[in-house]
C-alpha positions, 0 to 999 in steps of 0.5 A: 574946282572940288568936284568929285560926283557927276550926276547925269539925266540921261535923254536923246537930245537934251543932258542935264548935269549936276556937279557935287563936291565932296560935301554933297553940294551941287556947285555947278549945273549944266545943260548939254546937247549930245554933242556938248555931252560927248566933249564933257565925257571926254574931258573928264578927269581921273578920280571923278564918280558919274552916276547915271540910272539904269536906263537906255544908253547907260550902258554905253555911256558906262563904257565910254566913261570908264575908257577915261578911267572914271568911275561910274555908278548905274542906279535902278531907277525905281529906286532914284524916283522916291528921291525926287522932291516936287515936281519931276524935272531934269533938274530934280532928276540929277538931285535924286540921283545925288541923295540916291547915290548916299544911300549906300543899301542900294545896289548898282546895276552893273555895266554891260559889255558890248558882248552882251548888250549885242546878245540882249538885242538879239532876245529883244528882236526876236521877241519883237518878230514872234509878237507880230507873228502872233498878231498877224496869225490872229488876224488871218484867223478873225477874218476868215471866221467873219467868212463862215471859216473857223480855224483850229486853235494853235499856230501850227494848226493855222498855219497847216490849215489856211494854206489849204483852204485859200488854194481851195476854189470851192472856198466862198472867199472874196477875192479881196479878202483872199489876196489880204490873207495870202499876203499876210501869211507870206509875212508870217513864213518870212518871220519864221525864217527871221526867227529861225536865222536869229535862233541860229545866232543864238545857238552859234553862241551857246555852243561857244560862249563857256558860261551859257555852255556850262548853264545848260547842264542846269535842268531846264535851261537851254540856247535861250535861257542860256544866252539870255541869263548871260546878257541880262546878268552883269556881274553874278558875284554880285549876289551873295547867295542863290536866294538873292538871285531867285528875289532878283528875278521875281521868283520869291514871295512878296512880304509884308509882314509887321510886328510878330506876324509875318504874311508871305503872299505871291512871288513878287514878280520883280526883274526881268519879265523875260527871263522869269518867263524863260526860267517858268517855262524851263521849271514846266518841262522839268516838273512834267518828266519829273511826274511822269518819272516818279509815275511811271519808274519810281526806282529811276526818279532823283530826289529833286523829281520825287521833291516837285511831284510831291509839291504838285501833288500838295500844292498844285501844278502851277505853284509846283512850276514856280517852286520848280523855278525858283529852285533852278536859279538857285541851281543857276547862281550856285553853278555860276557863281562857284564856276563848277559842272552841274552834278546830277544827283544820284538815283535813289530808290523811294 
């Protein structure tokens, strides 16, 4: 059998396999259960290339194939979908994988290590608990408002005000409602403790991981952002320049050009939403610091801070924050790619 490429359509229980030869022609098809697919991976010969979509469980199977000295390519899902012909089935998905693999312009997704996936799992769990915490606080706020007890804006205000209302016997609140809100409040406190535990684990990782420790030298990059970058970016050298890294994060303008006309709109918002959100929040903090420094002690402001403050004056605070986030992404790429420490530029009087 002249098999050189194996396309795998991943699933929970049923895996579709298409085996192609050097000419790209499919010579064999298989439909395997999970146990059968495990045995199939363990019997793959060296030199065969396995093609999969970069979706759920892809990194696990990629590591398992590489342990057999088998080449693995994980293709981005959004770039494989256009190659699906006719109806979408598992069979046509494997054909689309083989067609997309022939396109030299599609950059594969780097296979994550176990450490990277573990750190990313911590961030995912933390995000889910934060969403649940916000939902519970909103439920308490809405229930109390129905009984004429409005709560001020902000989670901190709510968590400080609600226990006082519940403990006050003079507050007219039905006993059933009082008990239900107490249960919600206890759940929020338990979630706070769990989130704090994950924050402690991430802080420990950030202190011990050399890349995360170096990335925290960049302004606006803290424990969450540095560990999330280490977990999400498989291979920083896959990005040839800082702008490509910023584009991967969705921080570059969306372009719509034709002929001699060029139009640049808002940012593309592609890539990892969580990473872009963390960088944007860090950029807002950097921008606020720059505006205060330029306004109060301009002689202590750096060139980067003066630039950020000038953009905010010309284009507004929100656009300036995204521009700063783009700059921070390029700084992160430079520090990480060249393996150097971040150097604070000298302060020059304005």
